[in-house]
C-alpha positions as CSV (number, residue, x, y, z in Angstrom):
1,X,10.7,3.0,-7.1
2,X,10.6,4.5,-3.7
3,X,9.7,7.7,-2.5
4,X,11.7,9.2,0.3
5,X,11.1,12.2,2.7
6,X,11.7,14.4,5.6
7,X,8.7,16.5,7.4
8,X,9.3,18.8,9.9
9,X,6.3,20.2,12.1
10,X,6.4,23.6,14.1
11,X,3.7,24.9,16.3
12,X,1.6,22.2,17.9
13,X,2.8,20.9,21.8
14,X,5.2,17.8,22.0
15,X,1.9,15.4,22.2
16,X,0.5,16.0,18.9
17,X,0.0,13.4,16.6
18,X,-1.3,13.7,12.9
19,X,-1.6,10.9,10.0
20,X,-1.1,13.2,6.8
21,X,-1.8,11.8,3.2
22,X,0.8,11.8,0.4
23,X,-0.7,12.0,-3.0
24,X,1.1,11.0,-6.3
25,X,0.3,13.0,-9.7
26,X,0.6,10.7,-12.4
27,X,0.2,10.6,-15.8
28,X,-3.1,8.7,-15.0
29,X,-4.4,11.2,-12.5
30,X,-3.7,11.4,-8.5
31,X,-3.5,8.8,-6.4
32,X,-3.4,8.7,-2.5
33,X,0.0,6.6,-2.1
34,X,0.2,6.5,2.1
35,X,-1.1,8.1,5.5
36,X,2.5,8.8,7.3
37,X,2.1,8.7,11.1
38,X,3.8,12.2,12.3
39,X,4.4,11.4,16.4
40,X,7.7,13.4,16.4
41,X,9.1,17.4,15.0
42,X,10.7,15.7,12.8
43,X,9.7,12.1,10.9
44,X,11.4,10.4,7.6
45,X,9.0,8.4,5.6
46,X,9.8,5.8,2.4
47,X,6.9,4.9,0.0
48,X,7.2,2.1,-2.7
49,X,5.1,3.3,-5.9
50,X,5.2,1.3,-9.2
51,X,6.5,4.6,-11.5
52,X,7.6,7.7,-10.8
53,X,5.2,11.0,-10.0
54,X,5.1,13.8,-12.2
55,X,4.6,15.4,-8.2
56,X,4.0,14.3,-4.8
57,X,1.5,16.5,-2.8
58,X,1.0,16.5,0.9
59,X,-2.5,16.8,2.3
60,X,-3.9,18.0,-1.3
61,X,-7.2,18.4,0.0
62,X,-6.2,20.1,3.1
63,X,-7.8,17.5,5.4
64,X,-4.9,18.0,7.9
65,X,-3.1,21.5,6.6
66,X,-5.1,23.9,7.2
67,X,-6.1,27.5,9.4
68,X,-9.1,27.0,11.3
69,X,-10.5,30.2,12.4
70,X,-11.5,30.5,15.9
71,X,-12.9,33.5,18.4
72,X,-11.7,31.9,21.7
73,X,-8.2,30.5,22.3
74,X,-8.4,26.7,22.2
75,X,-7.0,25.2,25.6
76,X,-4.2,22.4,24.9
77,X,-5.1,19.0,27.1
78,X,-1.9,16.5,27.3
């Protein structure tokens, strides 16, 4: 079985890269399925899994997709 997904990112510079963890929720619990390399504004991925998950989760632990409060603006370095 394969999981096919499309990711679209906005609000970051064009040079920005991430490794986005993809999890599956199965009857026996959650499992990290893959780290998807995101180097472009739109990315398509495919992950082979042994069984159909109940749910697919993107960055369930908020390692990447989170707001980080700052007091001063962060300068971008290309």
